[in-house]
C-alpha positions as CSV (number, residue, x, y, z in Angstrom):
1,M,0.0,0.0,0.0
2,A,1.3,3.5,-0.9
3,Y,1.0,6.5,1.4
4,T,1.4,10.2,0.6
5,V,3.8,12.3,2.7
6,G,0.8,14.0,4.3
7,Q,-0.7,10.7,5.3
8,V,2.5,9.4,6.8
9,A,3.0,12.7,8.7
10,K,-0.4,12.3,10.2
11,L,0.0,8.6,11.0
12,A,3.4,9.1,12.7
13,G,2.7,12.4,14.4
14,V,5.6,14.2,12.6
15,T,5.6,17.2,10.3
16,V,5.8,17.0,6.5
17,R,9.0,19.1,6.7
18,T,10.5,16.5,9.0
19,L,9.8,13.7,6.5
20,H,11.4,15.9,3.7
21,H,14.4,16.4,5.9
22,Y,14.7,12.7,6.6
23,D,14.6,12.1,2.8
24,E,17.2,14.8,2.1
25,I,19.7,13.2,4.5
26,G,19.0,9.7,3.4
27,L,17.5,8.5,6.7
28,L,14.1,7.7,5.3
29,S,13.7,7.8,1.5
30,P,10.2,6.8,0.2
31,G,10.0,3.5,-1.6
32,G,8.4,5.0,-4.7
33,R,7.2,8.1,-6.5
34,S,3.8,8.9,-8.2
35,P,3.7,9.5,-11.9
36,A,3.9,13.2,-11.0
37,G,7.0,12.7,-8.9
38,Y,5.4,12.9,-5.5
39,R,6.8,10.8,-2.6
40,R,5.0,7.6,-2.0
41,Y,5.8,5.5,1.2
42,D,5.1,1.8,1.6
43,D,4.7,-0.4,4.6
44,A,8.4,-1.0,4.9
45,D,9.0,2.7,5.0
46,L,6.5,3.1,7.8
47,E,8.2,0.3,9.8
48,R,11.5,2.2,9.4
49,L,9.9,5.4,10.5
50,Q,8.6,3.7,13.6
51,L,12.1,2.6,14.5
52,I,13.4,6.1,13.8
53,R,10.8,7.5,16.2
54,Y,11.8,4.9,18.9
55,Y,15.4,5.9,18.7
56,R,14.7,9.6,18.6
57,E,12.6,9.2,21.8
58,L,15.6,7.6,23.3
59,G,17.7,10.7,22.4
60,F,19.8,9.3,19.6
61,P,21.1,11.8,17.0
62,L,19.9,11.2,13.4
63,E,23.3,10.2,12.1
64,E,23.6,7.5,14.7
65,I,20.1,6.2,14.0
66,A,21.0,5.9,10.3
67,A,24.1,3.9,11.1
68,I,22.1,1.6,13.4
69,L,19.3,1.0,11.0
70,D,21.6,0.5,8.0
71,D,23.8,-2.1,9.7
72,P,23.2,-5.3,7.7
73,E,24.1,-7.4,10.8
74,V,21.2,-6.2,12.8
75,D,17.7,-7.6,12.3
76,P,14.4,-6.1,13.4
77,A,14.2,-8.4,16.5
78,A,17.6,-7.2,17.5
79,H,16.4,-3.6,17.3
80,L,13.5,-4.4,19.6
81,R,15.8,-6.0,22.1
82,R,18.2,-3.1,21.9
83,Q,15.3,-0.6,22.5
84,H,14.1,-2.7,25.5
85,E,17.6,-2.6,27.0
86,L,18.0,1.1,26.4
87,L,14.6,1.9,28.0
88,T,15.4,-0.3,31.0
89,V,18.7,1.6,31.5
90,R,16.9,5.0,31.1
91,I,14.2,4.1,33.6
92,K,16.9,3.1,36.1
93,R,18.7,6.4,35.5
94,L,15.6,8.5,35.9
95,Q,14.8,6.7,39.2
96,E,18.3,7.4,40.5
97,M,18.1,11.1,39.3
98,V,14.7,11.9,40.7
99,T,15.9,13.2,44.0
100,A,18.3,15.6,42.2
101,I,15.8,17.0,39.7
102,E,14.5,20.4,40.4
103,F,10.8,21.3,40.1
104,A,12.2,24.2,38.3
105,M,9.3,26.4,37.3
106,E,7.6,26.1,40.7
107,A,10.6,25.5,43.1
108,S,12.5,28.4,41.8
109,K,9.8,30.8,42.9
110,V,10.1,30.3,46.7
111,N,10.5,33.3,49.0
112,I,9.2,35.8,46.6
113,R,9.0,39.2,48.2
114,L,6.2,40.8,46.3
115,T,2.8,42.4,47.2
116,P,-0.3,40.7,45.9
117,E,-0.7,43.4,43.2
118,E,3.0,42.9,42.1
119,R,2.6,39.1,42.1
120,F,-0.4,39.4,39.7
121,E,1.6,41.8,37.5
122,V,4.4,39.4,37.2
123,F,2.7,36.0,37.3
124,G,-0.9,36.6,36.3
125,D,-3.1,33.8,37.5
126,F,-0.2,31.5,38.3
127,D,0.3,31.1,42.0
128,P,4.1,30.8,42.7
129,D,3.4,29.4,46.2
130,A,1.0,26.7,45.0
131,H,3.7,24.0,44.9
132,A,6.3,25.6,47.3
133,E,5.6,23.1,50.1
134,E,5.8,20.1,47.7
135,A,9.0,21.5,46.1
136,E,10.7,22.0,49.5
137,E,9.7,18.6,50.7
138,R,11.1,16.9,47.5
139,W,14.2,19.0,46.8
140,G,14.8,21.1,49.9
141,D,18.0,19.2,50.6
142,T,19.6,19.8,47.2
143,D,22.2,22.5,46.6
144,A,20.3,23.7,43.5
145,Y,17.1,24.3,45.6
146,R,19.0,26.2,48.2
147,E,20.8,28.3,45.6
148,S,17.5,29.1,43.9
149,A,15.8,30.1,47.1
150,R,18.8,32.3,48.1
151,R,18.8,34.1,44.8
152,T,15.0,34.6,44.4
153,A,14.7,35.9,48.0
154,R,16.7,39.0,46.8
155,Y,14.7,39.6,43.5
156,S,12.7,42.8,43.2
157,K,9.6,43.2,41.1
158,E,11.8,44.7,38.4
159,D,14.0,41.6,38.5
160,W,11.0,39.3,38.1
161,L,9.6,41.4,35.2
162,R,13.0,41.3,33.5
163,H,13.1,37.5,33.9
164,K,9.5,37.3,32.6
165,A,10.4,39.3,29.5
166,E,13.5,37.2,28.8
167,N,11.5,34.0,29.2
168,E,8.6,35.2,27.0
169,D,11.1,36.3,24.3
170,W,12.7,32.8,24.4
171,G,9.3,31.2,24.2
172,R,8.3,33.2,21.1
173,R,11.5,32.3,19.3
174,L,11.1,28.6,20.1
175,A,7.6,28.8,18.8
176,A,8.8,30.4,15.6
177,V,11.4,27.7,15.1
178,M,8.7,25.1,15.5
179,E,6.4,26.9,13.2
180,A,9.2,26.9,10.6
181,G,9.3,23.1,10.8
182,V,12.8,22.9,12.1
183,P,13.6,19.4,13.5
184,A,14.0,19.3,17.3
185,D,17.6,18.1,16.7
186,G,18.3,20.9,14.3
187,P,20.9,23.6,15.1
188,A,18.4,26.3,15.7
189,A,16.3,24.2,18.1
190,M,19.4,23.0,20.0
191,E,20.6,26.6,20.3
192,L,17.4,27.5,22.0
193,A,17.7,24.4,24.2
194,E,21.1,25.7,25.3
195,E,19.7,29.1,25.9
196,H,17.0,27.5,28.1
197,R,19.8,25.9,30.2
198,Q,21.6,29.2,30.5
199,L,18.5,31.0,31.5
200,I,18.0,28.6,34.4
201,S,21.7,29.0,35.4
202,R,21.6,32.8,35.3
203,W,18.4,33.2,37.2
204,F,18.1,30.3,39.6
205,Y,20.9,27.7,39.9
206,E,23.7,26.2,37.9
207,C,21.9,23.8,35.6
208,S,24.1,21.0,34.3
209,Y,23.2,19.1,31.1
210,E,22.3,16.1,33.3
211,M,19.9,18.2,35.3
212,Q,18.5,19.8,32.2
213,T,17.7,16.4,30.6
214,G,16.0,15.4,33.8
215,L,13.9,18.5,33.6
216,A,13.2,17.7,29.9
217,D,11.8,14.3,30.9
218,M,9.6,16.0,33.5
219,Y,8.2,18.4,30.9
220,V,6.5,15.5,29.1
221,A,5.8,13.3,32.2
222,D,4.3,15.9,34.6
223,P,1.0,17.5,33.3
224,R,1.7,20.7,35.1
225,F,4.9,21.3,33.1
226,T,3.4,20.1,29.9
227,A,0.5,22.5,30.3
228,Y,2.9,25.4,30.8
229,Y,4.6,24.9,27.5
230,E,1.5,23.9,25.6
231,K,0.0,27.3,26.4
232,I,2.9,28.9,24.5
233,R,2.5,26.6,21.5
234,P,0.8,23.1,21.1
235,G,3.5,20.4,21.0
236,M,6.2,22.6,22.6
237,A,6.7,20.4,25.7
238,A,7.7,17.3,23.6
239,Y,9.6,19.4,21.1
240,L,11.7,21.2,23.8
241,S,12.3,17.9,25.6
242,E,13.7,16.4,22.4
243,A,15.8,19.5,21.6
244,I,17.3,19.4,25.1
245,H,18.3,15.8,24.8
246,A,19.8,16.3,21.3
247,N,21.8,19.4,22.6
248,A,23.1,17.5,25.6
249,I,24.2,14.5,23.4
250,S,25.9,16.9,20.9
251,R,27.9,18.5,23.8
252,A,28.9,15.3,25.5
């Protein structure tokens, strides 16, 4: 059965631009063409795309995925075993990291010295104290939490408004990159992922790549984080998470 690029994009939950990019770099070239020259994908192409999506979810760069999938010594069953092993390792790593991961958006806003009017001006309907007790209970013993609390206790309304402006500008630029169809592991997306890490480090605590990838996983696992980014642009939480992982791998 033959599928158009639009049909494949809808089935796989990716953009048409992403499929074009995969074709251009030789990662996923369609099995055929229509008489008019349009791409036509077959069932084997869909199976390969599924494997690509699995490995992307695990944080593999596209070049490495291509090398894995094009290895003649590896059969489909071996791919499934490898994915199972990688997921098992990742789950164990996340379990070990959980006590060190910051509840960044909420935990960072502890000890805010603002009047009710100033809080509304800075945060709108968001209550920065809503999860303060939970954050302190979960991460109060970490150096990052203590550093964040120390810094934010000194911030004035002007400081918070400046942080808000920087964060909103970053969000607009990330949304624009998504709108342009740039892959999450593309240079522009990874640059914004790096800027995300630097924003956290500048305003709250020194955010390592390991901590940032932990946050990235939380952005798609915790509905509160997901909702925050989805308000900026639908799909942003997953896109940012993927970009953060790609950026961390590229800098390893």
